[in-house]
TIGU-402859 format. One record per residue (C-alpha): residue in three letters; x, y, z; residue number from 1. Coordinates in pm, 1 decimal, always signed. Example, Ala and Ser with C-alpha at 12.3 -4.5 7.8 and 13.67 -1.06 7.14 Angstrom:
REM residues 2
- ALA,+1230.0,-450.0,+780.0,1 .
- SER,+1367.0,-106.0,+714.0,2 .
***
This chain:
REM residues 321
- UNK,+3314.5,-2463.5,-656.8,1 .
- UNK,+3057.6,-2442.8,-935.4,2 .
- UNK,+3034.6,-2120.9,-1135.0,3 .
- UNK,+2705.6,-1931.3,-1089.4,4 .
- UNK,+2444.0,-2007.1,-1349.7,5 .
- UNK,+2390.4,-1746.7,-1618.2,6 .
- UNK,+2062.4,-1555.1,-1581.4,7 .
- UNK,+1770.6,-1673.7,-1791.5,8 .
- UNK,+1626.8,-1386.8,-1993.1,9 .
- UNK,+1349.7,-1333.7,-2247.5,10 .
- UNK,+1326.8,-1563.2,-2550.4,11 .
- UNK,+1482.8,-1456.8,-2880.0,12 .
- UNK,+1225.7,-1234.3,-3053.8,13 .
- UNK,+1350.8,-1351.0,-3394.7,14 .
- UNK,+1248.2,-1705.9,-3303.0,15 .
- UNK,+948.4,-1645.6,-3075.3,16 .
- UNK,+742.3,-1340.4,-3178.4,17 .
- UNK,+685.3,-1088.4,-2900.7,18 .
- UNK,+307.7,-1113.7,-2940.8,19 .
- UNK,+308.8,-1491.0,-2877.5,20 .
- UNK,+322.2,-1680.8,-2552.1,21 .
- UNK,+235.1,-1604.9,-2190.8,22 .
- UNK,+251.2,-1233.3,-2109.8,23 .
- UNK,+501.2,-1226.4,-1826.1,24 .
- UNK,+672.0,-893.1,-1770.9,25 .
- UNK,+908.8,-834.1,-2065.5,26 .
- UNK,+856.8,-1205.2,-2152.2,27 .
- UNK,+1084.9,-1296.1,-1862.1,28 .
- UNK,+1076.6,-1647.8,-1714.2,29 .
- UNK,+831.2,-1726.3,-1439.5,30 .
- UNK,+976.0,-1742.1,-1090.5,31 .
- UNK,+908.8,-2115.8,-1066.2,32 .
- UNK,+1112.9,-2174.0,-1382.5,33 .
- UNK,+1442.7,-2037.1,-1250.0,34 .
- UNK,+1662.0,-2178.0,-969.5,35 .
- UNK,+1689.1,-1840.0,-798.4,36 .
- UNK,+1613.6,-1473.7,-862.1,37 .
- UNK,+1771.2,-1141.3,-766.5,38 .
- UNK,+1454.5,-945.5,-844.2,39 .
- UNK,+1094.3,-1060.9,-870.1,40 .
- UNK,+834.2,-866.2,-1066.0,41 .
- UNK,+500.8,-929.4,-895.9,42 .
- UNK,+151.8,-799.6,-962.5,43 .
- UNK,-109.0,-695.3,-707.6,44 .
- UNK,-442.3,-672.6,-892.8,45 .
- UNK,-623.7,-481.4,-618.6,46 .
- UNK,-812.5,-150.0,-624.9,47 .
- UNK,-1051.9,-156.1,-330.6,48 .
- UNK,-879.9,+148.0,-181.3,49 .
- UNK,-957.7,+394.2,-461.1,50 .
- UNK,-1151.8,+715.2,-398.0,51 .
- UNK,-1250.5,+803.6,-755.9,52 .
- UNK,-1226.5,+592.2,-1073.2,53 .
- UNK,-1176.8,+215.6,-1018.9,54 .
- UNK,-1002.3,-28.3,-1252.0,55 .
- UNK,-640.4,-48.0,-1136.4,56 .
- UNK,-698.6,-413.2,-1047.7,57 .
- UNK,-646.5,-476.1,-1419.1,58 .
- UNK,-320.2,-277.2,-1420.7,59 .
- UNK,-66.4,-560.6,-1378.4,60 .
- UNK,-197.3,-750.9,-1681.5,61 .
- UNK,-211.9,-431.6,-1889.3,62 .
- UNK,+148.4,-340.6,-1804.4,63 .
- UNK,+270.2,-691.9,-1878.6,64 .
- UNK,+99.1,-690.8,-2216.5,65 .
- UNK,+266.3,-362.4,-2315.0,66 .
- UNK,+602.7,-484.5,-2185.9,67 .
- UNK,+627.7,-745.9,-2462.1,68 .
- UNK,+812.7,-490.6,-2677.4,69 .
- UNK,+1092.3,-422.6,-2427.7,70 .
- UNK,+1438.4,-532.5,-2541.9,71 .
- UNK,+1737.6,-669.4,-2348.4,72 .
- UNK,+1982.2,-376.7,-2384.4,73 .
- UNK,+1914.6,-36.7,-2228.0,74 .
- UNK,+2137.0,+216.6,-2408.6,75 .
- UNK,+2034.4,+508.0,-2185.4,76 .
- UNK,+2184.5,+333.7,-1881.7,77 .
- UNK,+2427.9,+113.4,-2079.3,78 .
- UNK,+2314.1,-201.5,-1901.1,79 .
- UNK,+2158.5,-534.5,-1990.8,80 .
- UNK,+1933.1,-578.4,-1689.1,81 .
- UNK,+1808.5,-924.4,-1783.2,82 .
- UNK,+2151.2,-1079.2,-1843.5,83 .
- UNK,+2339.6,-915.5,-1555.1,84 .
- UNK,+2097.3,-1033.5,-1286.0,85 .
- UNK,+1822.5,-1291.2,-1265.7,86 .
- UNK,+1482.1,-1126.0,-1292.8,87 .
- UNK,+1167.5,-1335.6,-1295.7,88 .
- UNK,+793.2,-1278.6,-1299.8,89 .
- UNK,+634.2,-1403.7,-978.7,90 .
- UNK,+277.2,-1378.0,-1101.2,91 .
- UNK,+13.7,-1203.6,-891.2,92 .
- UNK,-55.7,-1174.5,-519.7,93 .
- UNK,-418.1,-1259.4,-444.7,94 .
- UNK,-587.0,-1003.2,-220.7,95 .
- UNK,-945.3,-1010.0,-94.8,96 .
- UNK,-1140.7,-750.1,-300.1,97 .
- UNK,-1420.7,-737.2,-39.5,98 .
- UNK,-1212.9,-681.5,+275.5,99 .
- UNK,-945.8,-412.8,+257.6,100 .
- UNK,-793.9,-493.8,+597.2,101 .
- UNK,-752.8,-859.6,+506.6,102 .
- UNK,-617.3,-766.3,+163.1,103 .
- UNK,-343.1,-551.2,+315.8,104 .
- UNK,-247.7,-839.7,+544.8,105 .
- UNK,-238.7,-1080.9,+249.5,106 .
- UNK,-18.3,-846.8,+43.9,107 .
- UNK,+221.5,-800.9,+335.0,108 .
- UNK,+245.9,-1174.7,+403.3,109 .
- UNK,+301.8,-1261.7,+37.4,110 .
- UNK,+564.9,-989.6,-8.7,111 .
- UNK,+740.8,-1105.8,+306.7,112 .
- UNK,+754.0,-1460.6,+175.2,113 .
- UNK,+869.0,-1357.4,-171.9,114 .
- UNK,+1155.8,-1146.3,-36.4,115 .
- UNK,+1256.5,-1383.3,+244.9,116 .
- UNK,+1569.4,-1497.6,+58.0,117 .
- UNK,+1682.6,-1139.6,-2.4,118 .
- UNK,+1541.2,-1081.0,-350.5,119 .
- UNK,+1413.6,-732.3,-426.8,120 .
- UNK,+1057.9,-676.1,-544.1,121 .
- UNK,+924.5,-461.1,-823.8,122 .
- UNK,+549.4,-457.1,-768.6,123 .
- UNK,+291.8,-371.4,-1034.3,124 .
- UNK,-35.1,-234.0,-896.7,125 .
- UNK,-310.2,-206.6,-826.4,126 .
- UNK,-393.3,+109.3,-637.6,127 .
- UNK,-155.7,+297.0,-407.3,128 .
- UNK,-293.1,+130.1,-93.3,129 .
- UNK,-48.2,-153.0,-163.1,130 .
- UNK,+250.0,+70.1,-80.2,131 .
- UNK,+175.6,+42.2,+293.8,132 .
- UNK,+217.7,-336.9,+329.1,133 .
- UNK,+516.6,-327.1,+93.5,134 .
- UNK,+683.2,-58.9,+306.6,135 .
- UNK,+623.7,-266.3,+619.0,136 .
- UNK,+818.2,-550.2,+461.7,137 .
- UNK,+1097.0,-321.4,+337.1,138 .
- UNK,+1136.4,-153.5,+678.2,139 .
- UNK,+1160.4,-486.5,+860.7,140 .
- UNK,+1451.3,-577.4,+636.3,141 .
- UNK,+1630.2,-242.9,+605.6,142 .
- UNK,+1502.5,-22.5,+887.4,143 .
- UNK,+1324.9,+305.9,+809.3,144 .
- UNK,+1362.7,+367.5,+435.9,145 .
- UNK,+1381.9,+687.8,+236.2,146 .
- UNK,+1058.9,+691.1,+36.8,147 .
- UNK,+1092.2,+844.3,-308.0,148 .
- UNK,+736.0,+899.7,-419.1,149 .
- UNK,+643.1,+1014.7,-771.7,150 .
- UNK,+279.3,+1122.4,-778.8,151 .
- UNK,+38.3,+1403.0,-857.3,152 .
- UNK,-90.4,+1369.1,-499.9,153 .
- UNK,+68.2,+1369.6,-155.4,154 .
- UNK,-105.6,+1050.8,-33.5,155 .
- UNK,-48.6,+1163.7,+325.4,156 .
- UNK,-411.1,+1243.6,+400.5,157 .
- UNK,-561.7,+1102.3,+718.1,158 .
- UNK,-887.5,+923.9,+636.0,159 .
- UNK,-1160.2,+893.7,+374.8,160 .
- UNK,-1510.4,+838.3,+517.3,161 .
- UNK,-1336.3,+741.1,+840.4,162 .
- UNK,-1125.1,+473.2,+672.4,163 .
- UNK,-756.9,+502.5,+772.9,164 .
- UNK,-613.1,+283.2,+495.7,165 .
- UNK,-687.3,+387.8,+137.1,166 .
- UNK,-488.9,+484.6,-170.1,167 .
- UNK,-467.8,+841.3,-39.9,168 .
- UNK,-327.0,+757.5,+304.5,169 .
- UNK,-39.6,+503.7,+276.4,170 .
- UNK,+245.9,+742.1,+347.7,171 .
- UNK,+80.0,+898.5,+653.0,172 .
- UNK,+30.0,+552.6,+799.9,173 .
- UNK,+388.1,+457.1,+704.7,174 .
- UNK,+524.1,+767.6,+876.4,175 .
- UNK,+315.2,+705.0,+1188.6,176 .
- UNK,+437.7,+343.8,+1200.7,177 .
- UNK,+803.3,+450.2,+1182.0,178 .
- UNK,+861.5,+286.1,+844.0,179 .
- UNK,+1015.6,+587.4,+668.9,180 .
- UNK,+1324.8,+802.5,+714.5,181 .
- UNK,+1184.6,+1142.2,+811.6,182 .
- UNK,+1500.5,+1321.3,+698.8,183 .
- UNK,+1520.7,+1181.0,+345.5,184 .
- UNK,+1175.4,+1105.1,+204.6,185 .
- UNK,+1058.2,+1300.8,-98.3,186 .
- UNK,+756.8,+1357.0,-319.0,187 .
- UNK,+819.0,+1439.9,-685.7,188 .
- UNK,+565.0,+1574.3,-936.3,189 .
- UNK,+302.9,+1695.6,-688.2,190 .
- UNK,+47.8,+1927.4,-845.0,191 .
- UNK,-315.8,+2024.4,-853.7,192 .
- UNK,-562.5,+2153.0,-594.2,193 .
- UNK,-541.1,+2055.3,-226.3,194 .
- UNK,-800.3,+2069.0,+49.0,195 .
- UNK,-610.1,+2340.9,+240.5,196 .
- UNK,-261.9,+2469.2,+330.9,197 .
- UNK,-270.0,+2224.6,+620.4,198 .
- UNK,-215.4,+1940.4,+372.3,199 .
- UNK,+135.5,+2072.5,+306.0,200 .
- UNK,+205.3,+2145.4,+672.8,201 .
- UNK,+100.7,+1793.5,+770.6,202 .
- UNK,+306.3,+1646.4,+491.1,203 .
- UNK,+622.3,+1823.1,+606.7,204 .
- UNK,+560.4,+1712.8,+964.8,205 .
- UNK,+526.9,+1353.5,+843.4,206 .
- UNK,+878.4,+1365.7,+698.0,207 .
- UNK,+846.5,+1461.3,+331.4,208 .
- UNK,+1007.4,+1725.4,+114.0,209 .
- UNK,+832.3,+1822.1,-210.5,210 .
- UNK,+968.9,+1871.2,-561.8,211 .
- UNK,+654.5,+1980.1,-740.9,212 .
- UNK,+571.3,+1982.7,-1110.0,213 .
- UNK,+593.3,+2361.8,-1091.8,214 .
- UNK,+945.8,+2329.7,-945.4,215 .
- UNK,+1051.1,+2105.2,-1233.4,216 .
- UNK,+909.9,+2351.7,-1485.0,217 .
- UNK,+1065.1,+2661.6,-1325.6,218 .
- UNK,+1401.0,+2519.7,-1208.1,219 .
- UNK,+1458.9,+2258.5,-1477.0,220 .
- UNK,+1511.9,+1885.1,-1468.5,221 .
- UNK,+1885.0,+1886.5,-1374.4,222 .
- UNK,+1807.6,+2089.3,-1060.5,223 .
- UNK,+1522.9,+1851.9,-970.5,224 .
- UNK,+1758.2,+1554.3,-1002.8,225 .
- UNK,+2018.2,+1732.5,-790.7,226 .
- UNK,+1766.0,+1806.5,-517.2,227 .
- UNK,+1633.3,+1450.6,-524.3,228 .
- UNK,+1975.2,+1285.3,-490.3,229 .
- UNK,+2087.8,+1526.7,-218.4,230 .
- UNK,+1777.0,+1449.1,-14.4,231 .
- UNK,+1811.2,+1069.7,-53.4,232 .
- UNK,+2182.5,+1053.5,+23.8,233 .
- UNK,+2309.3,+703.1,+96.0,234 .
- UNK,+1996.4,+571.5,+268.1,235 .
- UNK,+1810.5,+260.8,+152.7,236 .
- UNK,+1546.3,+389.6,-88.2,237 .
- UNK,+1199.5,+257.2,-158.9,238 .
- UNK,+1065.5,+394.8,-488.1,239 .
- UNK,+689.5,+431.7,-532.7,240 .
- UNK,+554.2,+559.0,-864.2,241 .
- UNK,+192.1,+648.9,-919.9,242 .
- UNK,+152.6,+668.9,-1296.9,243 .
- UNK,-62.4,+979.3,-1253.1,244 .
- UNK,+260.9,+1172.2,-1190.7,245 .
- UNK,+260.1,+1189.7,-1569.7,246 .
- UNK,+41.1,+1440.2,-1746.8,247 .
- UNK,-283.2,+1283.8,-1876.2,248 .
- UNK,-145.4,+1340.3,-2227.5,249 .
- UNK,+111.9,+1072.5,-2147.4,250 .
- UNK,-93.5,+856.4,-1909.4,251 .
- UNK,-470.4,+894.0,-1947.2,252 .
- UNK,-538.5,+548.3,-1803.5,253 .
- UNK,-543.1,+625.1,-1433.6,254 .
- UNK,-798.1,+684.8,-1161.8,255 .
- UNK,-731.0,+1043.2,-1048.5,256 .
- UNK,-573.4,+1239.9,-1336.0,257 .
- UNK,-446.2,+1596.5,-1286.1,258 .
- UNK,-343.1,+1843.5,-1557.1,259 .
- UNK,+8.2,+1986.3,-1572.7,260 .
- UNK,+211.5,+1673.6,-1502.2,261 .
- UNK,+554.8,+1545.4,-1595.7,262 .
- UNK,+634.4,+1408.9,-1938.7,263 .
- UNK,+737.4,+1047.2,-1973.5,264 .
- UNK,+1082.1,+1167.1,-2084.6,265 .
- UNK,+1126.1,+1366.1,-1761.9,266 .
- UNK,+1014.8,+1075.8,-1543.8,267 .
- UNK,+1243.0,+825.0,-1716.2,268 .
- UNK,+1538.6,+1064.5,-1681.1,269 .
- UNK,+1482.9,+1098.6,-1306.6,270 .
- UNK,+1460.5,+721.2,-1264.1,271 .
- UNK,+1787.1,+675.2,-1454.3,272 .
- UNK,+1956.4,+903.4,-1201.4,273 .
- UNK,+1873.6,+648.3,-930.9,274 .
- UNK,+2167.2,+429.0,-1030.5,275 .
- UNK,+2346.5,+642.9,-772.1,276 .
- UNK,+2126.4,+527.6,-481.2,277 .
- UNK,+2053.4,+203.9,-297.1,278 .
- UNK,+1716.1,+93.1,-435.4,279 .
- UNK,+1575.0,-176.9,-207.5,280 .
- UNK,+1230.3,-206.7,-364.6,281 .
- UNK,+980.4,-33.5,-590.0,282 .
- UNK,+623.4,-23.7,-710.2,283 .
- UNK,+441.0,+116.8,-1014.5,284 .
- UNK,+72.7,+170.0,-941.1,285 .
- UNK,-262.2,+319.1,-1046.4,286 .
- UNK,-266.8,+202.8,-1410.4,287 .
- UNK,-636.8,+171.0,-1496.0,288 .
- UNK,-671.4,+27.4,-1848.9,289 .
- UNK,-1039.6,+112.4,-1893.8,290 .
- UNK,-936.1,+478.7,-1932.8,291 .
- UNK,-628.1,+410.5,-2146.0,292 .
- UNK,-596.8,+482.8,-2517.4,293 .
- UNK,-372.7,+289.6,-2757.3,294 .
- UNK,-181.9,+152.3,-2455.3,295 .
- UNK,-32.4,+498.2,-2386.6,296 .
- UNK,-36.6,+448.3,-2010.9,297 .
- UNK,+70.8,+84.6,-2024.7,298 .
- UNK,+363.8,+163.9,-2253.8,299 .
- UNK,+474.7,+442.2,-2018.5,300 .
- UNK,+439.6,+217.2,-1712.9,301 .
- UNK,+627.6,-71.7,-1873.4,302 .
- UNK,+917.3,+158.2,-1963.6,303 .
- UNK,+915.9,+303.9,-1612.0,304 .
- UNK,+943.6,-48.8,-1472.2,305 .
- UNK,+1221.2,-131.2,-1719.9,306 .
- UNK,+1423.2,+174.1,-1614.1,307 .
- UNK,+1376.3,+76.3,-1249.5,308 .
- UNK,+1510.6,-272.8,-1318.7,309 .
- UNK,+1802.0,-118.0,-1508.2,310 .
- UNK,+1875.8,+115.8,-1216.1,311 .
- UNK,+1876.8,-189.4,-988.2,312 .
- UNK,+2147.3,-357.4,-1199.1,313 .
- UNK,+2466.7,-389.3,-990.9,314 .
- UNK,+2728.8,-125.1,-1072.2,315 .
- UNK,+2986.0,-394.4,-1145.1,316 .
- UNK,+2760.0,-514.0,-1426.6,317 .
- UNK,+2762.5,-185.2,-1616.2,318 .
- UNK,+2958.6,-194.8,-1940.2,319 .
- UNK,+3262.8,+24.4,-1976.0,320 .
- UNK,+3186.8,+308.3,-2215.8,321 .
***
């Protein structure tokens, strides 16, 4: 029996400068250039579901460009995510920018095809509308999943201008479709004004608990991590991160910024704690480069994605301390 092939990782930065070559995520190989992959990083350059500032369709390219500086060893998690599993960049999913319904169908079909052999997906958005088709695919494979949702906003509203599928509604639709575990799903980082108290009542009815930015400030990060892990338990977890969970000081390049958000350090720490759970898929969305400055948002998003990939590294691959 042949030994498994060693994963193909990024090129040596001392031979090929990081600023040269095709900007795949972290300069990883393209999916077509590897015999198989455990995880595919895929972009969805789509923002037809936004309700305020557009531009997240350019997010995947912006994140990839900033990811050139990422390195193979993650000391915070003591893993080498690119050498312990095969990760590849699958390019972008094409979605109709003029027909939201068709776009959602295209995203779902492409994600289904990409994950058909069991590989996990880390999806770079794009606006948060894309979470709905991705959750449909995850639930078909794993059953109702515990959604761990980092965001300034609940995204469980009903409609905008009568439209049921937008970037502010994916988790209501997912709950109504039976895609999520109603006993384990969690929002983290929620803050800012709401339309009424009914927003929170509806959200709880739809299956979510809330760890707000105010909770993190008043109770501390260790307590927030404890609450998050207790809620998730041993369920399959789908992780969805809207970059606006970060304070605009850390991520100005997004469509609906809210003051009083998490720091990038706090967000990365909470993602690192997810080595303890069964991550079956993830997305990082709402990076809008037109509002970014000095790649602040892209750098944050690329490091968020890197920590997710590190948390997805099999436990048997972690180095002994």
